[in-house]
RODO-2510 file (C-alpha; in nm, 4 decimals, decimal comma):
residues 326
     n   res          X          Y          Z
     1     m     0,1961    -2,1965    -2,0640
     2     e     0,0280    -2,1402    -1,7282
     3     y    -0,1610    -1,8291    -1,6212
     4     f    -0,2260    -1,6617    -1,2863
     5     a    -0,4278    -1,3624    -1,1669
     6     g    -0,3489    -1,1003    -0,9072
     7     i    -0,5905    -0,8570    -0,7416
     8     d    -0,5223    -0,5445    -0,5370
     9     l    -0,8211    -0,4487    -0,3213
    10     g    -0,7943    -0,0882    -0,2053
    11     g    -1,0162     0,1593    -0,0258
    12     t    -1,0830     0,3507    -0,3485
    13     k    -1,0068     0,1062    -0,6315
    14     i    -0,9846    -0,2600    -0,7256
    15     y    -0,7036    -0,3498    -0,9656
    16     a    -0,6579    -0,6867    -1,1342
    17     i    -0,3949    -0,8339    -1,3644
    18     v    -0,3303    -1,1601    -1,5462
    19     i     0,0261    -1,2911    -1,5840
    20     n     0,1936    -1,5876    -1,7458
    21     d     0,4384    -1,8204    -1,5726
    22     k     0,7284    -1,5889    -1,6640
    23     g     0,5742    -1,2988    -1,4729
    24     k     0,4738    -1,1072    -1,7853
    25     i     0,1595    -0,8975    -1,7390
    26     l    -0,0915    -0,9818    -2,0127
    27     s    -0,3778    -0,7539    -1,9092
    28     r    -0,4952    -0,5049    -1,6497
    29     a    -0,8383    -0,3979    -1,5245
    30     k    -0,9445    -0,1339    -1,2739
    31     i    -1,2758    -0,0333    -1,1195
    32     k    -1,3750     0,1953    -0,8328
    33     t    -1,4422     0,0384    -0,4961
    34     g    -1,7341     0,2763    -0,4504
    35     a    -1,9078     0,4210    -0,1470
    36     k    -2,0926     0,1001    -0,0561
    37     k    -1,8362    -0,1127     0,1226
    38     d    -2,0264    -0,4106     0,2597
    39     v    -1,8544    -0,7430     0,1968
    40     d    -2,1058    -0,8792    -0,0566
    41     t    -2,0964    -0,5649    -0,2722
    42     i    -1,7173    -0,5484    -0,2763
    43     l    -1,6792    -0,9202    -0,3507
    44     k    -1,9055    -0,8822    -0,6534
    45     k    -1,6917    -0,5932    -0,7787
    46     i    -1,3724    -0,7940    -0,7225
    47     v    -1,5121    -1,0781    -0,9343
    48     d    -1,6203    -0,8314    -1,2051
    49     c    -1,2713    -0,6793    -1,2147
    50     y    -1,1100    -1,0246    -1,2256
    51     k    -1,3279    -1,1291    -1,5196
    52     e    -1,2534    -0,8040    -1,7010
    53     a    -0,8809    -0,8785    -1,6681
    54     l    -0,9412    -1,2303    -1,8014
    55     a    -1,1223    -1,0896    -2,1034
    56     g    -0,8368    -0,8468    -2,1651
    57     a    -0,5841    -1,1308    -2,1595
    58     k    -0,8007    -1,3267    -2,4073
    59     i    -0,7821    -1,6458    -2,2069
    60     e    -1,0553    -1,8606    -2,0575
    61     e    -1,1164    -1,8881    -1,6859
    62     k    -1,0222    -2,2575    -1,6914
    63     d    -0,6675    -2,1552    -1,7904
    64     i    -0,6087    -1,9699    -1,4601
    65     q    -0,4154    -2,1907    -1,2170
    66     s    -0,4540    -1,9784    -0,9039
    67     v    -0,5449    -1,6269    -0,7903
    68     g    -0,3634    -1,4060    -0,5406
    69     m    -0,5383    -1,1134    -0,3753
    70     a    -0,4006    -0,8423    -0,1491
    71     v    -0,6184    -0,6574     0,1018
    72     p    -0,5646    -0,3417     0,3119
    73     s    -0,5587    -0,5340     0,6373
    74     a    -0,3533    -0,7618     0,8550
    75     m    -0,4325    -1,1165     0,7369
    76     d    -0,4287    -1,4475     0,9167
    77     v    -0,2946    -1,6213     0,6064
    78     k    -0,3252    -1,9665     0,7620
    79     q    -0,6961    -1,9313     0,8328
    80     g    -0,7720    -1,6955     0,5427
    81     i    -0,9222    -1,4380     0,7770
    82     l    -0,9025    -1,0637     0,7210
    83     l    -0,8412    -0,9247     1,0693
    84     h    -0,9092    -0,5507     1,0454
    85     a    -0,9392    -0,3257     0,7397
    86     p    -1,0106     0,0215     0,8852
    87     n    -1,0651     0,1894     0,5476
    88     l    -1,3261    -0,0708     0,4521
    89     g    -1,4802    -0,1050     0,7963
    90     w    -1,4248    -0,4833     0,7988
    91     k    -1,3195    -0,7005     1,0930
    92     k    -1,2585    -1,0761     1,1091
    93     v    -1,3950    -1,1555     0,7634
    94     p    -1,3294    -1,5108     0,6281
    95     i    -1,2322    -1,3535     0,2980
    96     a    -1,0462    -1,6509     0,1481
    97     k    -1,3449    -1,8836     0,1883
    98     l    -1,5895    -1,6235     0,0547
    99     f    -1,3740    -1,5349    -0,2454
   100     k    -1,3035    -1,8985    -0,3341
   101     e    -1,6774    -1,9661    -0,3378
   102     k    -1,7168    -1,6922    -0,5993
   103     i    -1,4462    -1,8039    -0,8440
   104     n    -1,3824    -2,1709    -0,7611
   105     k    -1,0041    -2,1376    -0,7992
   106     p    -0,7168    -2,1905    -0,5535
   107     v    -0,6732    -1,8533    -0,3833
   108     f    -0,4137    -1,6847    -0,1647
   109     i    -0,4910    -1,3636     0,0250
   110     g    -0,2359    -1,1467     0,2025
   111     n    -0,1736    -0,7953     0,3301
   112     d    -0,1418    -0,5442     0,0473
   113     v     0,1883    -0,3839     0,1431
   114     n     0,3508    -0,7146     0,2349
   115     i     0,2587    -0,8306    -0,1127
   116     g     0,3549    -0,5010    -0,2783
   117     t     0,6962    -0,5178    -0,1126
   118     y     0,7276    -0,8764    -0,2314
   119     g     0,6442    -0,7614    -0,5857
   120     e     0,9173    -0,4976    -0,5722
   121     y     1,1564    -0,7589    -0,4304
   122     c     1,0916    -1,0018    -0,7159
   123     f     1,0444    -0,7673    -1,0118
   124     g     1,1035    -0,4052    -0,9168
   125     a     1,3344    -0,1664    -0,7360
   126     g     1,4330    -0,4231    -0,4723
   127     k     1,5403    -0,7037    -0,7073
   128     k     1,9019    -0,6920    -0,5883
   129     a     1,8221    -0,6547    -0,2183
   130     k     1,8652    -0,9282     0,0371
   131     n     1,6416    -0,7577     0,2941
   132     l     1,3762    -0,5111     0,1796
   133     y     1,1320    -0,2987     0,3753
   134     g     0,8450    -0,1396     0,1834
   135     l     0,6577     0,1754     0,2806
   136     f     0,3551     0,2571     0,0654
   137     i     0,1997     0,6019     0,1045
   138     g    -0,1527     0,6812    -0,0090
   139     t    -0,4745     0,7475     0,1804
   140     g    -0,3065     0,5524     0,4610
   141     i     0,0428     0,4111     0,5106
   142     g     0,1316     0,0438     0,4969
   143     g     0,4559    -0,1397     0,5562
   144     g     0,5981    -0,4751     0,4574
   145     y     0,9206    -0,6642     0,5252
   146     v     1,0850    -0,9294     0,3063
   147     v     1,3965    -1,1173     0,4186
   148     d     1,5694    -1,3631     0,1847
   149     g     1,2518    -1,3910    -0,0218
   150     k     1,0278    -1,4585     0,2808
   151     i     0,7538    -1,2231     0,3962
   152     i     0,7884    -1,1484     0,7694
   153     r     0,4376    -1,1436     0,9171
   154     g     0,5006    -1,1849     1,2900
   155     l     0,3300    -1,3976     1,5532
   156     n    -0,0129    -1,2383     1,5050
   157     f     0,0285    -1,1372     1,1380
   158     t     0,0705    -0,7666     1,2182
   159     a     0,4453    -0,7232     1,1567
   160     g     0,5426    -0,4326     0,9338
   161     e     0,2443    -0,2086     1,0138
   162     i     0,4577     0,1037     1,0372
   163     g     0,1629     0,3265     0,9474
   164     h     0,0260     0,2480     1,2924
   165     m     0,3452     0,3157     1,4824
   166     v     0,2477     0,5868     1,7318
   167     i     0,4658     0,8931     1,6825
   168     d     0,2485     1,1575     1,8505
   169     m     0,0993     1,0422     2,1799
   170     g    -0,2343     1,2133     2,2206
   171     g    -0,2398     1,3157     1,8538
   172     s    -0,5258     1,2839     1,6063
   173     r    -0,7437     0,9735     1,6150
   174     c    -0,6478     0,7152     1,3519
   175     n    -0,8929     0,4876     1,1681
   176     c    -0,7362     0,1956     1,3575
   177     g    -0,8637     0,3449     1,6858
   178     n    -0,5299     0,4646     1,8270
   179     k    -0,4141     0,8245     1,8462
   180     g    -0,1068     0,9753     1,6855
   181     c    -0,0181     0,7003     1,4341
   182     l     0,2297     0,7835     1,1578
   183     e    -0,0674     0,7631     0,9211
   184     t    -0,2348     1,0577     1,0968
   185     v     0,0667     1,2764     1,0143
   186     a     0,2169     1,1511     0,6917
   187     a    -0,0570     0,9831     0,4848
   188     k    -0,3063     1,1794     0,2780
   189     i    -0,5572     1,1599     0,5614
   190     g    -0,2943     1,3204     0,7866
   191     m    -0,2148     1,5920     0,5341
   192     i    -0,5838     1,6721     0,4935
   193     d    -0,6329     1,6941     0,8706
   194     y    -0,3317     1,9252     0,9025
   195     m    -0,4510     2,1532     0,6205
   196     i    -0,8057     2,1724     0,7573
   197     k    -0,6690     2,2838     1,0930
   198     k    -0,4439     2,5445     0,9288
   199     v    -0,7309     2,6882     0,7254
   200     g    -0,9606     2,6948     1,0282
   201     k    -0,7147     2,8187     1,2921
   202     d    -0,5032     3,0612     1,0913
   203     k    -0,7819     3,1699     0,8523
   204     k    -0,5493     3,1079     0,5607
   205     k    -0,6616     3,0268     0,2107
   206     t    -0,5493     2,7476    -0,0157
   207     i    -0,5833     2,7103    -0,3918
   208     l    -0,6986     2,3546    -0,3291
   209     s    -1,0485     2,5014    -0,3073
   210     k    -1,0268     2,5627    -0,6817
   211     i    -0,8188     2,2619    -0,7840
   212     a    -1,0093     2,0044    -0,5756
   213     p    -1,3287     2,1494    -0,4200
   214     d    -1,3844     1,8380    -0,2039
   215     w    -1,0256     1,8356    -0,0716
   216     q    -1,1406     1,8379     0,2918
   217     k    -1,2903     1,4903     0,2387
   218     t    -1,0554     1,3371    -0,0149
   219     i    -0,7823     1,4548    -0,2477
   220     g    -0,5896     1,3068    -0,5361
   221     s    -0,2111     1,3050    -0,5394
   222     s    -0,2126     1,4982    -0,8681
   223     a    -0,4072     1,7834    -0,7038
   224     l    -0,1540     1,7968    -0,4200
   225     k     0,1261     1,8091    -0,6734
   226     e    -0,0354     2,0936    -0,8681
   227     a    -0,0891     2,2985    -0,5518
   228     y     0,2683     2,2318    -0,4415
   229     e     0,4078     2,3433    -0,7764
   230     k     0,2026     2,6620    -0,7475
   231     k     0,3710     2,7163    -0,4085
   232     d     0,0534     2,7024    -0,2011
   233     k     0,1941     2,7633     0,1476
   234     i    -0,0396     2,5317     0,3359
   235     v     0,0156     2,2455     0,0911
   236     v     0,3935     2,2949     0,0906
   237     k     0,4017     2,2778     0,4716
   238     a     0,1785     1,9691     0,4785
   239     i     0,3936     1,7859     0,2259
   240     k     0,7234     1,8728     0,3939
   241     r     0,5753     1,7668     0,7285
   242     s     0,4654     1,4355     0,5770
   243     a     0,8004     1,3647     0,4082
   244     g     0,9888     1,4527     0,7268
   245     a     0,7796     1,2133     0,9334
   246     i     0,8388     0,9345     0,6823
   247     g     1,2126     1,0010     0,6949
   248     i     1,2098     0,9721     1,0737
   249     a     1,0084     0,6493     1,0443
   250     c     1,2755     0,5127     0,8092
   251     a     1,5412     0,6042     1,0642
   252     n     1,3408     0,4224     1,3310
   253     l     1,3417     0,1134     1,1084
   254     i     1,7185     0,1342     1,0721
   255     n     1,7612     0,1854     1,4466
   256     t     1,5463    -0,1159     1,5334
   257     i     1,6036    -0,3792     1,2638
   258     g     1,9066    -0,2560     1,0687
   259     i     1,7366    -0,2796     0,7297
   260     e     1,9513    -0,2942     0,4140
   261     s     1,7104    -0,1373     0,1607
   262     i     1,3873     0,0613     0,1856
   263     v     1,1485     0,1037    -0,1058
   264     i     0,8895     0,3830    -0,0995
   265     g     0,5762     0,3421    -0,3093
   266     g     0,2105     0,4335    -0,3332
   267     g     0,0093     0,7001    -0,5135
   268     v     0,1707     0,9956    -0,3359
   269     m     0,5173     0,8799    -0,4377
   270     e     0,4086     0,8197    -0,7957
   271     e     0,3178     1,1876    -0,8264
   272     m     0,5633     1,3512    -0,5882
   273     g     0,8615     1,1218    -0,5466
   274     d     1,1034     1,3918    -0,6599
   275     v     0,9802     1,6160    -0,3775
   276     f     0,9556     1,3508    -0,1063
   277     m     1,2713     1,1482    -0,1569
   278     p     1,5355     1,4164    -0,0763
   279     i     1,3479     1,5159     0,2413
   280     i     1,3049     1,1531     0,3460
   281     r     1,6746     1,0848     0,2865
   282     k     1,7868     1,3888     0,4848
   283     k     1,5679     1,3053     0,7858
   284     m     1,6601     0,9371     0,7675
   285     d     2,0313     1,0200     0,7747
   286     s     1,9853     1,2674     1,0609
   287     y     1,7803     1,0454     1,2910
   288     a     1,9551     0,7113     1,2371
   289     i     2,1934     0,6720     1,5294
   290     g     2,5648     0,6093     1,4917
   291     g     2,5645     0,6666     1,1177
   292     g     2,3287     0,3705     1,0780
   293     a     2,1820     0,5016     0,7519
   294     a     2,5161     0,4881     0,5700
   295     n     2,4896     0,2657     0,2622
   296     v     2,1213     0,1948     0,3291
   297     k     1,9504     0,2131    -0,0092
   298     l     1,6433     0,4364    -0,0308
   299     l     1,4525     0,3325    -0,3415
   300     k     1,1437     0,4555    -0,5223
   301     s     0,8958     0,1898    -0,6310
   302     a     0,9581     0,0803    -0,9901
   303     l     0,6305    -0,1042    -1,0472
   304     g     0,3752     0,1649    -0,9648
   305     d     0,0173     0,0353    -0,9627
   306     d     0,1361    -0,3118    -1,0656
   307     a     0,3425    -0,3809    -0,7518
   308     v     0,0688    -0,5265    -0,5317
   309     a    -0,1292    -0,7178    -0,7947
   310     l     0,1877    -0,8588    -0,9539
   311     g     0,3236    -0,9632    -0,6151
   312     a    -0,0078    -1,1343    -0,5349
   313     a    -0,0190    -1,3273    -0,8623
   314     w     0,3454    -1,4355    -0,8370
   315     y     0,3146    -1,5402    -0,4734
   316     a     0,0069    -1,7520    -0,5494
   317     r     0,1915    -1,9443    -0,8216
   318     l     0,4934    -2,0556    -0,6194
   319     p     0,4903    -2,4259    -0,5193
   320     e     0,6355    -2,3478    -0,1745
   321     n     0,3284    -2,1360    -0,0941
   322     k     0,0737    -2,4059    -0,1737
   323     e    -0,0040    -2,4597     0,1930
   324     l    -0,1404    -2,1042     0,2066
   325     l    -0,3807    -2,1579    -0,0857
   326     f    -0,7490    -2,2130    -0,0185
***
């Protein structure tokens, strides 16, 4: 039996798993990324999380064949260079080399949503799809595209970054540096910005002040769900605005690349999929030209937190991907 590890590096958490060569998850570990986000500090935490997952699987480090890691950034997978992770404040980091030095194992590193989409394609909601586009909604929004089992990365490794498709020219500034990205409307950072403006401009109150006192800086998906269920007007408007924008983005995908299946994942969908999905579907159907959305499958992620880490571990084990290992 062979064993592989997968790591999901996020802006707020690091999540690691160990799998066997059948794709069965043997253990999971999770730690907070923390406020200090310099490369050395985060790499140490990644290694700690990896070793915690190893301990949980009750196997020795020598038994791990390779390690896959996904990062919130476009990745030059051939050079092992992280190009730009706005939520970490990193640019052009030789992450593969640095990580390999820490664990002395063959490593693969890719974009988190590319890898999460790949995980859903292999093991989750997209198992029966030929072509699958993934949209993951959390603090930001990432996108990934898998065709016939191959991840489409594009000439400069930035394909699929739908969160940074500009939908509001002159809109709010995004962490990537542009203005009016989909992320600034539909991700949690966009919802927070919208709600802050509503509270400030219209002098309206929101029960988020009681549920999540720090909501103007950061907010959990569970707090948004609670406020929505209590019919907080500002939260309801923010969520419907977000879901509508995502639906239009899905229609744009259909209009441009004629996708067969779309899977929606991420923390927001885990908590509020039942609210988001009908709105997304309605907008997608309305904005896709010529009835283009007919028979396009709109799927909710089936793997939850495991999607990215599982996709990373599985990708790193495949013989055909050996040229991308460091």
